[in-house]
C-alpha positions as CSV (number, residue, x, y, z in Angstrom):
1,M,15.0,-41.8,-65.7
2,D,11.8,-43.2,-64.2
3,D,8.9,-41.1,-65.1
4,Q,6.3,-43.8,-64.1
5,A,6.8,-43.9,-60.4
6,Y,4.2,-42.4,-58.0
7,D,6.5,-42.6,-54.9
8,T,10.0,-43.7,-53.9
9,F,8.8,-47.3,-53.4
10,E,7.8,-47.4,-57.0
11,N,10.9,-45.5,-58.2
12,A,13.1,-48.0,-56.5
13,R,11.2,-51.1,-57.8
14,N,11.1,-49.6,-61.4
15,S,14.8,-48.6,-61.2
16,A,15.9,-52.1,-59.9
17,R,14.1,-53.6,-62.8
18,L,15.8,-51.5,-65.5
19,L,19.2,-51.5,-63.7
20,H,19.3,-55.2,-63.2
21,A,18.5,-55.8,-66.8
22,D,21.7,-54.0,-67.6
23,G,23.7,-55.9,-64.9
24,I,23.9,-52.9,-62.6
25,E,23.7,-53.7,-59.0
26,R,25.2,-50.6,-57.4
27,V,24.1,-46.9,-57.8
28,V,25.0,-43.4,-56.4
29,L,21.7,-42.3,-54.8
30,I,21.4,-38.5,-55.2
31,T,18.6,-37.0,-53.2
32,R,17.7,-34.4,-50.6
33,A,19.4,-35.1,-47.2
34,T,16.2,-35.3,-45.4
35,H,15.0,-37.9,-47.9
36,L,18.0,-40.0,-47.9
37,W,17.3,-42.4,-45.1
38,R,14.0,-43.4,-46.4
39,S,15.0,-43.6,-50.0
40,T,18.2,-45.6,-49.3
41,H,16.0,-48.2,-47.4
42,E,13.6,-48.4,-50.4
43,F,16.3,-49.1,-52.9
44,L,18.1,-51.6,-50.5
45,A,14.8,-53.5,-50.3
46,A,14.6,-53.4,-54.1
47,G,17.9,-55.2,-54.4
48,I,20.1,-52.2,-55.3
49,Q,23.3,-51.5,-53.4
50,V,23.4,-47.6,-52.6
51,V,26.1,-45.2,-52.3
52,P,24.3,-42.2,-50.6
53,A,24.9,-38.7,-52.0
54,P,22.9,-36.1,-50.1
55,V,22.2,-32.7,-51.4
56,N,20.7,-29.6,-49.6
57,V,22.4,-30.5,-46.4
58,S,21.5,-28.1,-43.7
59,A,24.2,-27.0,-41.3
60,P,23.3,-24.9,-38.5
61,N,24.9,-21.5,-38.1
62,P,26.6,-20.8,-34.9
63,P,24.7,-18.3,-32.8
64,R,26.0,-14.8,-33.1
65,T,23.5,-12.7,-31.0
66,P,20.6,-13.6,-28.7
67,L,18.2,-13.0,-31.6
68,S,19.9,-16.1,-33.4
69,Y,17.9,-18.3,-30.9
70,I,14.6,-17.1,-32.2
71,P,13.1,-19.5,-34.9
72,D,12.9,-18.0,-38.5
73,P,10.8,-19.4,-41.3
74,S,13.6,-21.8,-42.6
75,A,13.4,-23.6,-39.2
76,L,9.8,-24.1,-39.7
77,E,10.4,-25.6,-43.1
78,R,13.2,-27.9,-41.8
79,S,10.9,-29.1,-39.1
80,H,8.2,-29.9,-41.5
81,N,10.6,-31.8,-43.6
82,A,11.9,-33.8,-40.7
83,I,8.5,-34.6,-39.5
84,Y,7.3,-35.5,-43.0
85,E,10.3,-37.9,-43.3
86,W,9.8,-39.4,-40.0
87,C,6.2,-40.2,-40.7
88,G,7.0,-41.5,-44.0
89,D,9.5,-43.9,-42.5
90,L,6.9,-45.2,-40.1
91,V,4.6,-45.8,-42.9
92,R,7.4,-47.7,-44.8
93,R,8.1,-49.9,-41.9
94,A,4.5,-50.6,-41.2
95,L,4.0,-51.7,-44.9
96,V,7.0,-53.9,-44.8
97,L,5.8,-55.5,-41.6
98,T,2.4,-56.1,-42.8
99,H,3.8,-57.4,-46.2
100,L,1.3,-54.9,-48.0
101,R,4.3,-53.9,-50.2
102,Q,6.6,-56.2,-51.9
103,H,9.3,-55.7,-54.3
């Protein structure tokens, strides 16, 4: 358990240090489905092989009535999560390209 990390980058870096010290090279990465893409890349960059294990996977309900097509509050939350992760991945890529972050 890493209680020192500020973000996923630091969590991956700290975890890699602890795991490699014990000879562990591969982990099951359990995180929110929306966060899985970015966190997987952070752990891979830190030298940890990842078996992705998403939780809170959103599956759309099939439309039942015309009102089913009207967005509800949960749709706004899913949109927020998707945009947040998309922006986070752009920042991650920019930091990698500029070498501002190094594992």
